[in-house]
N, C-alpha and C positions, 0 to 999 in steps of 0.2 A: 630605623632604630631596631636593633635586635634584642630580643629578650634573653636573659641569662638561661643557660640550659639546665634541664633536670637530669638526673642520672639516667644513663642508658647502658645496656648490658653488652659491652664489647671489651676489647683488650685494653688494659691499663698500661701506662708507662711506668718505669721505675723498677726497683728490685722486687723479686718475688716476696710474697708475704709468708709468715710462718704458718705451719700446718695448724689446722683447727684443733681445739681441745676436744677430746672425746666427750660426747654428751652436750656440748655447747650448741647453741642455735647456729644455723648456717649463716655464713657471712653474707652481707648484701652483695649484689652483683657489682663488678668493678665499673668504674666510670672512665670513659675515654677522656684522656687529658687534652689531647690536641685533635681537633676535628677538621677534616677537609670540608669546607663550608660553601664554597662557590668556585665554579670553574668556567672559563671560556676557552673552549677547544676549537672554535670555528669563528674567528672574528671576521667581519666584513669590511670595516673601514681601513684596515691594514692587513698585510699578509700574516699567515700563521706564524712565520718566523719572528715577526715583531709583536703580534698581538695576543699570543696565548699567555694566560696567567691563571693562577688559582689562589684562593684565600684560605688561610688556616685560622681557626678560632681556638683560643686557650680557655678550656672549661674549668680550669683549676683556680683556686684562690691565690696561687703563687705565680710569679713570672717563670717562664720556661725558656731555656736557652736551647735552640735547635742547631747551633753550629756543630758540624760533624755528623748530622743526621743525613740520611739518603732519601732521595725521591726517585721513584722508578716506575716502570710499567711492567706488564707481564712478559714483555719481550726483553731485548737486550739494552734498551735505553735506560740510563740511570745517571744521576748527578749527586755527588757528595757535596753537601753545603759547606763551603769553606769561606767564611766571612772575614777571616783575618782577625777574629775576636768574637765576642758574644753576639749572637743574633737572637734577641729576646722577644718573645711574645708576651706582652703584659698580662697579668691576671685578668681574665674576662675580656681580653683584647684580641685584636686581629693582626695578621701579617700577610702581605700580598707578595707572592713570588711569581716572577714572570720571565719570559725569554728576552725582553728588551726593557731596560730600566729607563730609557729615554722617553719621556712623555711626548716629546715632539714627533717621535716616530712609532710609538706603540699604540696610538689611538687615544692618548691623553690620560692614561692610567698611572697613578702614583704607585710605583713598584718599590717594595722595601728590600728585595733581594733579587738579583738577576741570576738565573741558572742557564746551563747549556747542556747539550747532549740528551735532551728529553723533549719528545714531541708528543703532543696530545692528539690522538686520532680523532678525526672529525666524525667517524662512525662509531663503532664499538671499540672501547679501549678501557684501560684502568690506570689509576693513579694510586701509588702505594707510598706510604711514609714509614720509614724505618728509623729507630733511634740509633745512638752510637754503638750499641751492642748488637745491632742487626735485628732487633725485635720489632715486629710489625706493630705500629701504633694505630694506623688507620688505613683504610683502602676504600676507593670508590671504583666500581666497574659499571660504566654506562653502556648502553645497548643499541645505539643507532636509532633511537626513537621508539623502540618497541614498548618500553615502559618509562624510560627517562625522557625529559624534554630534549629536543634535538635542534636547538635554535642556531641560526646562522646570523652572526652579528650581534648576539646577545649572550650573556652568561646564563648558566643554570645555577640556581641557588637552592641550598637546603632550606626548607620552610622553617626549620628550627634546629639548632645544633644538638638538641637532645634526641632528635629523631634518628633512626637507622639510615645512614646515608648510602646504603646499598639497596634501598627500596626506591624504585623510580618515582612512585607516587608521592614520596616525601620531598621531591624537588619541583621547582617551578622555573619558568623563564624569568630572568631578571633584567638587568640593564642592558642597553645597547652599547656595544663597544667595537 
């Protein structure tokens, strides 16, 4: 069971906000709307081509449609999410994106959306989420075990979606897959 997130200071989604009124107190830090919350980049039960996946968490009080968003790494791998209609993460809910949506061949994981042309490096790599305007929503850059967990056959999970997901100590080894 995952606890609801508290605010964290990183990039928000949505349109820019109006400029602050002179003399007004500073605005609170923005809240990340969609958080990369769990990643398996090195499955053991099946090949990387079948078993890689990641989970997104919606930290907002509203459903968020990610159809048309882009997932990418720091290199040339990217995938534009084209669901043929809305791909909604419910308010306070989760959505799993993976390379193979067939549970019989992906290690038994329920995948909500199958992507292609994106490979999660088993060593150091990054996963970047962009909205339809190309604005970076979230990013995780793991480091081959220097500070992030580096499990084989298990996912690495953010200890809480309100934590900074670019700090390796905020992640732990999770389930076997």
